[in-house]
C-alpha positions, 0 to 999 in steps of 0.5 A: 262733501258737496261736490259743487263746493269742491269745484268752486273752492280749493279743499283740504282737510282741517288736520292738513291745514293745522299740521302745515301751519304747525310746521311753519310755526316750528320752522319760524320759532324752533324754541317754542314748546309743542303746547306753544306751537298749538296755541300759536296755530290756533291763534293764526287759524282763528285770525285768518278764518272768516265767515266764508269758511265752510266745513261740513259736520264731521266728527274728525273736524270736531275732534281736531278742534277739541284737540287744539283747544286743549 
C-alpha cells in the first residue's frame, strides 16, 4: 500500500471491515440466517462507500468481494 495514503486516512483490511459489519448485523438481528447477514452486510457496505473509497488492486480484496456477492 502507498505509505502516504495510510498516513492520510485510517486504513483497515476489507475482510476486517466486512467481518465487523457482519458481527454488528448479527447482534442487531440474531434471527437472520448467515446468507441474510451477508446480503445485509453487502447492502450496508455499498450504501456507505462512495467514490473516495480507495482500494489497491489486491487478490484478497477480489476474493472477499466475490465471496460476498454469492
